[in-house]
C-alpha positions in Angstrom: -57.9 -5.8 -0.8 -54.2 -6.9 -1.1 -52.0 -6.1 1.8 -49.7 -3.2 1.3 -46.2 -3.9 0.2 -43.7 -3.1 2.9 -40.2 -2.4 1.5 -37.4 -4.4 3.2 -34.8 -2.0 4.4 -31.4 -3.8 4.7 -29.8 -3.6 8.1 -26.3 -2.4 7.9 -23.9 -4.6 9.9 -22.5 -3.1 13.0 -19.0 -1.7 12.7 -16.1 -3.5 14.2 -14.6 -1.4 17.0 -10.8 -1.3 16.8 -8.4 0.4 19.2 -4.9 1.4 18.2 -2.5 2.3 21.1 0.2 4.7 19.9 0.1 7.5 17.2 3.6 7.1 15.9 4.5 6.0 12.4 3.2 2.4 13.1 -0.1 3.5 14.7 -0.9 6.2 12.1 -0.2 3.8 9.2 -2.2 1.0 10.8 -5.2 3.4 11.0 -4.8 4.6 7.5 -4.5 1.1 6.1 -7.3 -0.3 8.2 -9.6 2.2 6.6 -8.3 1.6 3.1 -8.4 -2.3 3.4 -11.8 -2.2 5.1 -13.3 -0.1 2.3 -11.9 -2.5 -0.3 -13.5 -5.5 1.5 -16.7 -3.7 2.4 -16.1 -4.2 6.1 -17.4 -1.5 8.4 -14.9 -0.4 11.0 -14.6 2.3 13.7 -11.1 3.2 14.7 -9.9 4.9 17.9 -6.3 5.9 18.4 -5.0 6.4 22.0 -1.8 8.5 22.3 -0.3 9.5 25.6 1.6 12.5 24.0 -0.2 15.7 23.1 0.6 15.3 19.4 1.0 12.7 16.6 4.6 11.4 16.1 5.4 8.8 18.8 8.9 8.9 20.1 9.7 12.1 18.1 7.2 14.2 20.1 9.1 16.4 22.5 6.5 18.9 23.8 4.6 18.5 27.0 1.7 20.8 26.2 1.1 21.4 22.6 3.3 18.5 21.4 5.5 21.0 19.5 8.6 22.7 20.8 9.6 26.2 19.6 12.9 27.9 19.9 12.8 30.4 22.7 9.2 29.2 23.3 8.3 31.7 20.6 5.2 30.4 18.6 6.1 32.6 15.7 9.2 30.4 15.1 9.1 27.2 13.1 8.7 24.3 15.5 11.3 21.6 16.2 10.5 18.9 13.6 11.4 15.2 13.5 13.9 16.2 10.8 15.7 18.5 13.3 16.2 15.5 15.6 17.3 12.8 13.1 18.6 14.8 10.1 17.0 16.6 7.1 16.8 13.5 4.9 14.4 11.7 7.2 11.5 11.8 4.8 13.6 11.4 1.6 15.6 8.4 2.8 12.6 6.4 4.0 10.9 5.0 0.9 7.6 4.0 2.5 7.3 7.3 4.3 8.2 9.2 1.1 5.5 7.3 -0.9 2.9 8.2 1.7 3.9 11.8 1.7 3.5 12.0 -2.1 0.1 10.3 -1.8 -1.2 12.9 0.6 -1.6 16.7 0.5 2.0 17.0 1.8 3.7 16.5 -1.6 7.3 17.3 -0.6 9.8 19.2 -2.7 13.3 17.8 -2.1 16.7 19.5 -2.4 20.2 18.0 -2.4 22.3 18.9 0.7 25.5 17.7 2.3 27.6 18.3 5.4 31.0 17.6 6.9 31.2 14.9 9.6 34.1 14.9 12.1 35.3 12.3 14.7 36.5 13.9 17.9 39.0 11.8 19.8 38.9 13.9 23.0 41.7 16.2 21.9 41.1 17.1 18.3 39.0 16.3 15.2 41.0 13.3 14.1 38.9 12.4 11.0 36.7 14.4 8.6 34.6 13.3 5.7 31.7 14.5 3.6 28.2 13.1 4.0 27.1 11.7 1.6 30.4 10.1 0.9 29.9 10.6 -2.8 30.5 14.3 -2.3 34.1 13.7 -1.0 36.9 15.3 -3.0 39.5 13.1 -4.6 42.3 14.7 -2.5 40.4 14.0 0.8 39.7 10.5 -0.3 43.4 9.9 -0.9 44.1 11.2 2.6 41.6 8.7 4.1 43.1 5.8 2.1 46.5 6.8 3.4 45.3 6.5 7.0 42.9 3.5 6.9 43.8 1.8 3.6 41.2 -0.3 1.8 38.9 -0.2 4.9 37.6 3.1 3.8 36.3 1.8 0.5 35.2 -1.5 2.0 33.2 0.1 4.8 31.3 2.3 2.3 30.6 -0.7 0.1 29.4 -2.8 3.1 25.8 -1.5 3.4 24.9 -1.4 -0.3 23.7 -4.9 -0.9 22.1 -5.3 2.5 20.2 -2.0 2.3 19.1 -2.7 -1.2 17.4 -5.8 0.2 15.9 -3.9 3.1 14.5 -1.2 0.9 12.4 -4.0 -0.6 10.0 -3.3 2.4 8.4 -0.7 0.2 7.2 -3.4 -2.3 6.4 -6.2 0.2 2.7 -5.4 0.1 2.6 -7.0 -3.4 4.4 -10.2 -2.2 2.2 -13.3 -2.3 2.9 -13.9 1.4 1.5 -10.5 2.4 0.3 -10.0 5.1 3.1 -11.8 6.8 2.1 -13.9 9.8 5.7 -14.2 11.1 8.8 -12.0 11.1 10.8 -15.0 10.0 8.8 -15.3 6.7 9.3 -11.5 6.1 13.0 -11.9 6.5 13.0 -14.8 4.1 11.1 -12.8 1.6 13.7 -10.0 1.9 16.6 -12.5 1.7 18.0 -11.1 4.9 18.4 -14.3 7.0 22.3 -14.2 6.9 22.4 -10.5 7.8 20.1 -10.9 10.9 22.0 -13.9 12.2 25.6 -12.6 11.7 27.2 -10.3 14.2 28.5 -6.9 13.0 32.1 -7.6 14.1 32.0 -10.9 12.1 30.8 -9.0 9.0 33.7 -6.5 9.3 36.2 -9.4 9.5 34.8 -11.1 6.5 34.9 -7.8 4.6 38.5 -7.1 5.6 37.7 -3.9 7.6 40.5 -3.2 10.0 40.1 -3.1 13.8 41.3 0.5 13.9 38.7 1.7 11.4 36.0 -0.2 13.3 37.0 1.3 16.7 37.8 4.8 15.5 35.0 5.4 12.9 32.4 2.7 13.0 31.7 2.6 16.7 31.0 6.4 16.9 28.7 6.0 13.9 26.7 3.1 15.3 26.6 4.7 18.7 25.1 7.9 17.2 22.5 5.9 15.2 21.6 3.1 17.6 23.2 3.9 20.9 24.9 0.5 20.5 28.5 -0.5 19.5 29.5 -2.7 16.6 30.1 -5.6 19.1 26.4 -5.5 20.2 24.6 -5.4 16.9 24.0 -7.7 13.9 25.1 -7.3 10.3 21.8 -5.7 9.2 21.9 -3.1 12.0 25.5 -2.3 11.2 24.6 -1.6 7.5 21.6 0.4 8.5 23.6 2.6 10.9 26.4 3.2 8.4 24.0 4.2 5.6 21.9 6.4 7.9 24.9 8.4 9.1 26.1 8.8 5.5 22.7 9.7 4.0 20.9 11.5 6.9 21.7 14.9 5.4 21.8 14.1 1.7 18.4 15.8 1.0 16.1 18.3 2.7 12.4 18.8 2.2 9.1 17.6 3.3 7.6 17.2 6.8 7.3 13.8 8.5 4.9 15.4 11.0 2.6 16.7 8.4 2.6 13.4 6.6 1.6 11.5 9.7 -1.1 14.0 10.6 -2.5 13.8 7.1 -2.7 9.9 7.3 -4.7 10.1 10.5 -7.0 12.6 9.0 -7.5 10.4 6.0 -8.2 7.4 8.2 -11.2 9.0 9.9 -10.0 7.7 13.2 -11.1 9.1 16.5 -7.9 10.5 17.9 -7.6 10.7 21.7 -4.4 12.7 22.4 -2.9 13.2 25.9 -4.5 9.9 26.9 -2.5 7.2 28.7 -3.7 3.6 28.4 -3.2 2.1 31.9 -4.6 -1.4 31.4 -6.2 -3.9 29.0 -8.4 -6.8 29.9 -10.3 -9.3 27.8 -13.8 -9.8 29.3 -17.0 -11.7 28.4 -19.6 -8.9 28.0 -22.5 -10.9 26.7 -23.5 -14.6 26.3 -21.4 -15.1 23.2 -19.0 -12.1 22.9 -15.8 -11.0 24.5 -14.4 -7.6 24.2 -11.2 -5.7 25.2 -11.8 -3.2 28.0 -9.4 -0.3 27.6 -8.7 1.6 30.9 -7.3 5.1 30.2 -6.8 8.5 31.8 -6.6 11.9 30.2 -3.5 13.8 31.1 -4.2 16.1 34.1 -7.3 14.3 35.1 -7.8 11.7 37.9 -10.9 10.2 36.2 -10.5 6.8 34.7 -12.3 6.0 31.5 -13.3 2.6 30.2 -14.0 1.7 26.5 -14.8 -1.6 24.8 -13.2 -2.8 21.6 -13.3 -6.0 19.6 -9.7 -5.7 18.4 -6.5 -4.1 19.7 -3.4 -3.0 17.9 -0.5 -2.2 20.3 1.6 0.2 18.2 4.0 1.3 20.9 6.8 -0.3 22.9 5.1 -2.3 25.8 6.2 -1.5 29.3 4.5 -3.7 31.9 5.2 -1.2 34.6 3.0 1.3 32.8 0.4 -0.8 31.0 -1.1 -3.9 32.6 -2.5 -6.5 30.2 -4.8 -9.0 31.8 -5.0 -11.9 29.3 -3.3 -15.1 28.5 -2.3 -15.0 24.9 -1.6 -17.8 22.5 1.9 -16.5 22.5 3.4 -14.6 25.4 3.8 -10.8 25.0 7.4 -9.9 26.0 8.8 -6.5 26.8 11.6 -5.9 24.2 15.0 -4.4 25.2 15.6 -0.8 24.4 18.2 1.9 24.9 17.1 5.3 26.1 18.5 8.6 24.9 18.7 12.2 26.0 18.2 15.0 23.5 19.5 18.6 24.1 18.6 21.4 21.8 20.1 24.9 22.2 20.5 28.1 20.4 23.8 30.0 20.4 24.8 33.4 19.2 28.5 32.5 18.7 28.5 28.8 17.9 30.7 26.0 19.3 34.0 26.5 21.0 36.5 25.4 18.4 39.3 25.5 21.0 37.6 22.7 22.9 37.7 20.6 19.8 41.4 21.2 19.2 41.2 24.0 16.7 42.2 27.7 16.8 39.6 30.0 18.3 37.1 30.9 15.7 38.1 28.2 13.2 35.4 26.3 11.3 34.2 23.0 12.7 32.3 20.1 11.0 28.5 20.5 11.1 28.3 17.0 12.7 30.8 15.9 15.4 30.8 12.3 16.8 32.9 12.0 19.9 35.2 8.9 20.4 36.6 8.4 23.9 40.0 6.8 24.0 42.0 5.5 27.0 44.4 8.5 26.6 41.6 11.1 26.7 42.0 13.5 29.6 38.9 13.6 31.9 38.3 17.3 31.3 38.1 16.8 27.6 35.8 13.8 27.7 32.2 14.1 26.4 31.1 11.1 28.5 28.0 9.5 27.1 27.6 12.0 24.2 27.2 10.5 20.8 26.7 13.6 18.7 27.1 17.4 18.7 25.6 18.8 15.5 24.5 22.1 13.9 20.8 21.8 12.9 19.9 25.1 11.2 19.9 28.9 11.6 17.0 30.6 13.4 16.1 34.2 13.3 14.2 36.3 15.8 13.3 39.9 16.3 14.8 41.8 19.3 14.1 45.5 19.6 12.9 45.6 16.0 16.2 44.1 14.9 16.6 40.7 13.2 19.1 38.5 15.0 20.2 35.2 13.5 21.5 32.4 15.8 22.5 28.8 15.4 20.4 25.8 16.6 22.4 22.8 17.8 21.6 19.3 18.8 23.3 17.0 21.3 22.4 13.2 21.5 23.6 11.5 24.7 23.0 8.6 27.0 22.8 10.9 30.0 21.5 14.3 30.7 23.8 17.1 29.4 24.3 19.6 32.2 25.4 23.2 32.0 29.1 22.3 32.6 29.1 20.4 29.3 27.5 23.2 27.5 29.9 25.6 29.1 32.8 23.5 27.6 31.5 23.1 24.0 29.9 26.5 23.4 31.9 29.6 22.7 31.2 32.2 25.4 28.5 30.0 27.0 27.2 32.6 29.5 26.5 35.3 26.9 26.0 33.0 23.9 23.4 30.4 24.8 19.9 31.9 24.6 17.6 28.9 24.9 18.0 25.2 26.0 15.4 22.4 25.7 16.1 18.9 27.2 14.1 15.8 26.4 14.3 12.2 27.4 13.3 9.4 25.0 12.8 6.2 27.1 12.5 3.6 24.3 14.7 5.3 21.7 16.4 2.3 20.1 15.6 -1.5 20.2 18.5 -3.9 20.9 19.4 -5.3 17.5 21.6 -8.3 18.3 22.2 -11.3 16.1 19.3 -13.7 16.3 17.3 -16.4 14.5 14.0 -16.3 16.4 11.5 -13.4 16.6 8.4 -12.7 18.6 5.0 -12.9 16.9 3.0 -9.9 15.6 -0.3 -11.8 16.2 -0.8 -12.7 19.9 -4.4 -13.9 19.4 -7.2 -13.4 17.0 -8.0 -10.1 18.7 -4.6 -8.6 19.6 -1.6 -7.6 17.5 1.7 -5.9 18.3 3.6 -3.8 15.7 6.6 -3.5 18.0 7.5 -7.1 17.4 9.1 -6.0 14.2 11.6 -3.8 16.1 13.5 -6.9 17.0 14.3 -7.2 13.3 15.1 -3.6 12.3 14.3 0.0 13.3 13.4 2.9 11.1 10.3 4.8 10.2 9.9 2.6 7.1 9.9 -0.5 9.3 7.4 1.0 11.7 5.1 2.0 8.8 5.3 -1.4 7.2 4.6 -3.0 10.5 1.4 -0.9 10.8 0.3 -1.8 7.3 1.1 -5.5 7.7 -0.8 -5.7 11.0 -3.8 -3.8 9.5 -4.0 -6.4 6.8 -3.8 -9.2 9.4 -6.7 -7.6 11.3 -8.8 -7.2 8.1 -8.2 -10.9 7.2 -9.4 -11.9 10.7 -12.5 -9.6 10.4 -13.3 -11.2 7.0 -13.3 -14.6 8.7 -15.5 -13.4 11.5 -17.8 -11.5 9.2 -18.6 -14.5 7.2 -19.8 -16.2 10.4 -22.2 -13.4 11.3 
């Protein structure tokens, strides 16, 4: 009697365990692209995202409990969104982010907007313009030309070519060098070598932009966008800051938060919010296998947790005082330089104090005011360390069955804004301000000085760092491309290892 035929059941290969540390734009994109690239290659992966904040969003998360902040702590209000912090065009002006939004269930609907920007010299609003600049009237343009000459036109032409190149990030995934092993090769592909090596001041001299325009207009603009002056940054950063200030309010619509949340959902990653990673160490766990041991702790708990992964993507700025990494890499992991920033949000019944800004009481003020401190500014009029005072949007609440509309404002600064400052800039502070929220962003802006060498994204065949790209440029698009590029590098490595199984 013939032996029964026993069917051979194929054994599915074990999934590669990958940890992503950070759920900002880089981390969420890395998770989304890891899943997509892995499916294309038939590579099984299990993805875990560790995020110390209570919500997705990285440095744009303000809340300490739910991750969302609501005016008056009223959960019936619309929460403070990333667009309220950076400007309503956040999603529209970042091409990579916008393409992701249109590929998810978010599907944003955009509307053209504009605002008036003013420069405050400590005594008065000394300069006004429309943002975007294309909305400026002919008469106002002539007035600017009379004051600053051709520097006005030259300054607005300066970012066009450079930013056109940088926007090529959205198409780099189809470049034959993708995924990029080095930042230098990425810069060459974008034709931005000169712009990263040249200082911002040198670009201004070459373009014939006067010192007075640089000091009076450009420095407040770069300080607002990067918390750095023209003298500190490279040509690329200068162009990025100028265009961002001009375009940050050109369109409204869409939600960055919803887009990032949708990408995490699509990735199928295990999301561990409110979980701080304290240490990473690379250990031999079996005769022929090393794994990364991730030491973490849930917010509010004293219990330490330990998890093992084959690959690590660090998608957040690295601070050795917070996260210890016990491993000698092929290339040293270095903590990049950053500038911190304070954010103050407040609601007011009566708006800003126009008299403080040198205008008659009750007069209209620009929606966005960038302070410029001069040697002749009196101490009582100085807004020391403040880079922006801006109207955000109107908010309405119900008090005693009556609808009351107030104005939401934003202050960006290098130090905490105390009540004395609010008392100066707000009309009738004591009776006018109804809600204040303060937040500190420790790694708000990377230092973008002129340079020719950049840190690696791949530190070994099991560890990658998206933050290396922040030495080149800083934006949501850059962070998302960094996440996608690193995800592709990880999949390439897994293909190599999978063929040896």
